[in-house]
N, C-alpha and C positions, 0 to 999 in steps of 0.2 A: 884170463878167465873171468867171466861175468859173475858179479856178486849180487844180482837182483833178478827178479822175475819180469820178463818183458811183457807188455800188453800186446796182444796180436795186432798186426797192422791193419787187418780187415775183419769186420764182423759179419761179412756176407760172402757168398760164393755165387758168382754169376754163371748160370747155365742157359745160355741162349736168351730166351724170353722169360726164363724162370729164375728167380732170385731166392737162394737158400739163406735164411738168417740163422746164424749159429746159436743165438739165444733160443729161438724156437726149436732148433734141432736138439739142444741140450734138454729142454723141457720134455720134448717128445721121447728122447732116449730114456730119461728118468721114468717116464710113465710106462714105457715098455718093460723096463727092468722091475718096476714096482708090481705090475700085473703078473709077471712071471714068478717073482718071489712069493707073492700073496697066494697065487694058485697052488704053489708047492706046499706052503705052510697050511693052507686051508684043507688041502687034500690029506696031509699028514694028520690033521686033527679029525679026520673022518668026514669031511665035507665034500660036496660035488664041485670040482674045479670049474665046471662049465658055468656055475652060478657067478663066479668071479668075472668071467668073460662078459656075461650079460650085465652084471653090475657096472662094469667099466663104461658101458655106453651111457649110463646115467651120471655116474660119479665124476668121471673125467671132465665133461663139459661143465658140470656144476662147480667143480673145484676151480677150473680156470676162470669162470665167470665170477665166482666168489672172491678169488684172489685179486682179480682186476678191480672189482668194485671196491674192495677194501683199500687198495692202493690209491685209487682215484679219490675216494672220499676222504682219506687221511692226507692226501697231497693235492688239494683242489687248486692251489695257486698255479701249479705247473700247467694246468689245462684250462682253467677258467679265470685265472687272475690276469693282471696286466701283462700283455705280451704273450699270454698263454695260447695254446692251440687246442680247442675242444675236440677236434677230429683225432688228435693223438691219443685221446682216452680209449680209442678203439684199436690202436696200433700196438698190440701186445708184444710183437716182435722187437719193439724198442726197449723192452724191459719194464718191469713193474708188476709183480704179482705178490700180494701180501699173503703169507702163509696162514695167518689167522683167518682171513676170509675164505681161503681155499679149504681149510679143514672144516670150518663151520658149515658152509653151504654143501661141500662134498659129503660131510657127515650126515647132514639132514637128508640129502638125496639117498644115501645108503640106508638110513633108518626107514624112510618111506618104502624103499625097495624091499626091505625085509618084513615090513608090516603088511605090505600088499598081498603077500603070498607066503605060505609056509616054506621055509628053506631047510636044507639038511643040517645046518647049524644055526645057533641063535646069533643075535646082533653083537653081543659081548664077545663071542668067539670070533666073529668076523673082525671086530676091532683089534683083538689081540693078534690075529693072523696078519693084518694089514700094516701094523705098526712099523716093522723093519723095512717094508717096502716103501712106505712113505718117507722114511729117513733116507733111503737110497735115492729116491726120486729128488728129494730136497738137495742132497749133496751133489748129485749130478747136475741138477738145474742151476746151481750156483755158478758153474763154470760158464754159463751164458753171460753172467755179469762180467766175467773176465774178458770175454770177447768184446763186450760192449764198452769196456773201460769205465765201469761205474761201480758205485757203492763200495768204494775202498775206504780205508781208515785213515788215521792221522799220519803225518809224515814220520818216517823211521829210517834209520841208517843200518838196520839189521840186514844180514846177507840175503834174507828171503824177501826183502822189501819189493813192492810191486812198482815198476817203472810206469808212470802215467804220462802220456803225451801232454804237452802244454795246453792244448785246446780243451782237454778234459779236466784240468785242475780247477777246483772251486776258487772263487774270489778270495784273495787273502793268502792263497797257498801257491801262487804262481812260481815262486822262487824254489819250491821244493820239487824234487824229481822222483823220489821213491816214497811209497806209502804202505801202511799195513795191508796185506792182501786178505781182507776180511772174508772174501768169497772162499778162500782156501781154508781159513780157520773154521768157518761154518761147515764146509764140506767134510773136513776131517772130524769135526765134532759129531756130525750126523752119522758118518760111517762108523765111528767108535761106538756110539749108542746102539746102532743096529747090530754090531758085532757082539756087544755085551748081551743084548736080548737073545740072540740066537745061540750063544755059546755057554752062558752061565746056567747051571742047573737050576738055580733058584727060580728063574723065569719059566722053566718048563712046568713047574708046579703051579704057575699062576695063569697059564694060557687060556683057561676056560672061564675066567672071572671078569675080564675087562681090566684087570690090574696092569697087564703088560702095556696096554694102550695108555693108561693113566701115567705109568712110569715114563713112557715116551714123551708125553706132553710135559711132564715135570722136568725131565732131564734136558729136553730141547730148550725149554723156556729158560732154564738156569744158564745154559751156555749162551743163548741168544742175548741174555741180559748183558753179559760182558762184551760180546761181540758188537752189540749195538752201541755200547758206550765208546767204542773206538771210531765209529763212523763219523764222517764230516759232511756228508751230503745234506742238502736242505731237508729239514723236517720240522713239523709243528712241535712246539715246546709247551710243556705244562710244568709250571714252577721251575723252569730252567732245565728240565730234563726232556729228552726226546719222547714223543708219544709212545713209540714202540718199547721204550724202556719201562714205562708204566704198564703197558699191556703185558710185557714179559713178567713183571713182578706179580701182577694180579693173577695171571694164568698159572704161574708157578705156585703161588699160595693156594689157589683154588684146587689145583691138582694134588698138592700135598695133603690138603684137608680131606679130599675125596679118597685118596690112597689110604690114609690112616683109618678113615671111617670104614672102608670096605675090608681092610685087613682086620679090624676089630670085630666085624660081623662074621668074617671067615678066617678065624685065627689059625686053622689047620693048613691054609693055603699059603 
C-alpha cells in the first residue's frame, strides 16, 4: 500500500491537434463553480443573478490578468533573468497566478461594473456573496499545481507526502522523494473557510455589510502565511522571508483592522 500522494505523470491531455492543460482546466472549473455559487448567494440576498453572469465577463479576465501580472512582477528572474524566457510570461497554462493580483484587479473591475450602472444590490453585498465562491475557485485551482508538479513544500516523511519526480525537485533537494503537498493544504483551508462562511449563523448576520468578504481575506491570509512558510520554490526574499509571507502578514493585519473598525461602527451586526 502506497503511503504517499503521487504526482500525475502528465499535465496535459492530447486531443488530436488540441492540447488540454490540466492547470488551465482546474482554473476554468474553479471559475465555473465560483460563478454558480455566487449567483445562488446573490439571488438569495435579493439580487438579480443575471448581473453575476454579466459581471463575470469583466471580472474573470481582469482577475486572470491581475494574477499573472502579480506573479511575473514578483518573480521576474524566471522570465527576464539570465536563462529566462520572456515569452513564458504569457503562457498561463504553465502555472503562475498570484491571488493578490487576481483579487486586486478583479475587485477593481467589479467596483467599476457596479459604479457604472445601478444594480439590484450594492457592492458590499456583492463582495459578501462572492467570498465563498472565490475560496472554492482558489481551492480547485490549486489542483492545477498538483498536475504541474510545482509549488510543493519542504521534504516530509508523513504518509500524505507528495512524491515529486526527480526532474521537478529544486537544487539541493534532489535526494528527497516526498514533500509537503502545499497545494492540498491550501485547498483544504479554502474549502474549510468557505464552509464556515456558508454554515455558521454568525455570518448570515454579516452578509450585507462587506464583513464576510473581509473575514475571507483575513482567514485566507492567516492560513496562507503558514502554507507559504513551507514552500521551497524560488522566491524573492525580504529580510530572509519570502515576499508572499510579508504580503500575507500585511494583508492579514489590514483586514483585521478593517474588520474591527466596521464591527465597531455596526455593533449590532
